[in-house]
C-alpha positions in Angstrom: 104.8 118.9 105.3 105.0 122.1 107.2 105.4 122.7 110.9 101.7 123.3 111.7 100.3 119.8 110.8 103.0 117.9 112.7 102.6 120.1 115.8 98.9 119.6 115.5 99.3 115.9 115.7 101.2 116.3 119.0 98.5 118.7 120.3 95.9 116.0 119.6 98.0 113.5 121.5 98.2 115.7 124.5 94.5 116.3 124.6 93.2 112.8 123.6 95.7 110.0 123.7 96.0 107.2 126.2 99.5 106.8 127.8 99.4 103.0 127.3 99.4 103.5 123.5 102.7 105.5 123.6 104.7 104.4 126.6 107.5 102.1 125.5 110.4 100.1 126.9 112.8 102.1 129.0 116.5 102.1 128.2 119.3 102.7 130.7 120.1 106.2 132.0 122.7 108.5 130.6 123.2 111.0 133.4 121.4 109.2 136.3 119.6 112.4 137.4 118.5 114.1 134.2 116.6 117.0 135.9 117.6 119.1 138.8 115.0 121.7 139.9 116.7 124.8 141.2 114.3 127.2 142.9 115.9 130.0 144.9 118.6 128.3 146.9 117.0 124.9 146.9 117.9 122.1 144.5 116.0 118.8 144.1 117.1 116.0 141.7 114.8 113.8 139.8 116.5 110.4 139.1 116.3 108.6 135.9 114.7 105.7 137.8 111.9 107.9 139.0 111.3 109.2 135.5 111.4 105.7 134.0 108.9 104.4 136.6 106.5 107.2 135.7 106.8 106.3 132.0 106.2 102.6 132.6 103.5 102.6 135.2 102.3 106.2 135.7 103.4 106.1 139.3 105.1 109.3 140.6 107.7 108.5 143.3 109.6 111.8 143.4 108.5 115.1 144.7 110.4 117.1 142.1 108.8 115.1 139.3 105.4 115.6 140.9 105.9 119.3 141.1 107.1 119.4 137.5 104.1 117.5 136.2 101.7 119.7 138.2 103.3 122.8 136.7 103.0 121.5 133.1 99.4 122.6 132.6 98.5 119.2 131.0 96.6 116.2 132.5 99.3 113.8 133.7 98.2 110.8 131.7 98.2 112.7 128.5 101.6 114.3 129.2 103.0 110.8 129.9 101.9 109.6 126.5 103.4 112.6 124.8 106.7 112.2 126.5 106.9 108.6 125.4 105.8 109.2 121.8 108.4 108.4 119.2 109.0 110.4 115.9 110.7 109.2 112.8 113.6 111.4 111.8 116.6 111.4 109.4 119.7 111.6 111.5 121.7 113.7 108.9 118.9 116.2 108.5 118.5 116.7 112.2 122.3 117.0 112.5 122.5 119.6 109.7 119.8 121.6 111.4 121.3 121.6 114.8 124.7 122.7 113.5 123.2 125.4 111.3 122.9 129.0 112.4 119.2 128.5 112.9 119.9 125.4 115.0 122.4 127.2 117.1 119.8 129.9 117.9 117.2 127.2 118.6 119.6 125.5 121.1 120.6 128.8 122.8 117.0 129.8 123.4 116.3 126.3 124.7 119.1 126.5 127.3 118.6 130.0 128.6 117.2 128.6 131.9 118.0 124.9 131.4 121.5 123.5 131.1 124.2 121.4 132.8 124.2 121.8 136.6 128.0 122.5 137.0 128.5 124.7 133.9 125.2 125.9 132.8 125.9 128.3 130.0 129.4 127.2 128.7 128.4 123.6 127.8 124.6 123.8 127.5 124.3 124.0 123.7 126.7 121.1 122.9 125.3 119.0 125.7 121.7 119.3 124.5 122.7 118.9 120.9 124.6 115.7 121.9 121.6 114.3 123.6 119.3 115.0 120.6 121.7 113.4 118.2 122.4 110.4 120.4 118.7 109.7 120.5 118.2 110.3 116.8 121.0 108.0 115.8 118.6 105.1 115.3 116.2 107.1 113.1 113.7 108.1 115.8 113.5 110.5 118.7 111.3 111.0 121.7 111.2 113.3 124.7 112.0 110.4 127.0 114.9 109.4 124.8 116.4 112.8 124.7 116.2 113.2 128.5 117.7 109.7 128.9 120.6 110.7 126.6 121.7 113.8 128.4 125.4 113.5 129.0 125.1 115.2 132.4 122.5 116.4 134.9 120.6 119.4 133.6 119.0 121.9 135.9 116.0 124.1 135.4 117.0 127.4 137.1 114.5 129.7 138.7 116.8 131.5 141.2 116.6 135.2 140.6 120.0 135.4 139.0 118.8 136.1 135.5 117.0 132.8 135.3 113.2 132.8 135.6 112.5 129.1 135.1 110.5 129.6 131.9 111.0 127.1 129.1 108.8 128.5 126.2 107.6 125.8 123.8 108.3 125.9 120.1 104.7 125.6 118.9 102.8 128.9 118.6 99.1 128.6 119.3 99.3 125.1 120.7 99.1 126.0 124.4 96.7 127.8 126.7 98.1 131.3 127.3 99.1 132.1 130.9 99.5 128.4 131.9 102.4 126.0 132.2 101.4 124.6 128.8 103.4 127.4 127.3 106.4 127.7 129.5 106.9 124.5 131.6 109.8 122.2 131.2 107.7 119.1 130.6 105.5 120.8 128.0 108.7 122.0 126.2 110.0 118.4 126.2 106.6 117.1 124.9 106.8 119.4 121.9 110.5 119.2 121.3 110.7 116.0 119.1 107.8 117.1 116.9 109.4 120.5 116.4 112.7 118.9 115.4 111.0 116.5 113.0 109.2 119.4 111.4 112.3 121.5 111.0 114.3 118.7 109.4 111.5 118.1 106.9 111.2 121.8 106.2 115.0 122.0 105.7 115.0 119.0 103.3 112.3 120.6 101.2 114.3 123.8 100.9 112.3 125.9 103.4 114.4 127.8 106.0 113.4 126.4 109.4 111.9 128.8 111.9 113.5 128.9 115.3 110.7 131.0 116.9 109.8 130.0 120.4 106.7 131.9 121.6 106.3 133.6 124.9 103.5 132.5 127.3 101.3 135.2 125.7 101.5 133.7 122.2 98.1 133.2 120.6 
């Protein structure tokens, strides 16, 4: 199965699904504060507890989380369902992709504006890879699981120092151009597991996995 049909399934989830159908049990946190929002000189941390509460109940108790959800471009309930959705994967296939040349490019692009708070560029790729593989170890991955497995707090940087806060999603044509659907952190997370699942399937079928991540103007 190619990338398109799998991403299409996620797109349908974002536009139609009920969060109650996808929200699952919440495990313990990895970093305690998986997201730090860095805008200009201001930094706001969203705790794992706040994120878990949102997944369980839909209640938003954190202003950084509220702002991130509002910037996503998706209805909150549908985004909540997408973030909780689990995808079946083969751990070895995901690992091979992430350690391949294409996987390295995929991770570098993903961490241009998003990485560990204390050492953003130097440890970003191995830290994100570690989180993905930790979540994939049981044969399934989800956006919430990857966030929970981050080994340290990650920040989304929008501070004028070469970081514009954009996090382009990996699904061309599946977002509304010019909106947060194409470049927001939560939209990127919503599509990430489906992209990884598709790439490991493509690799196992002998097709070179694409690492393209479209800009906000992608059709």
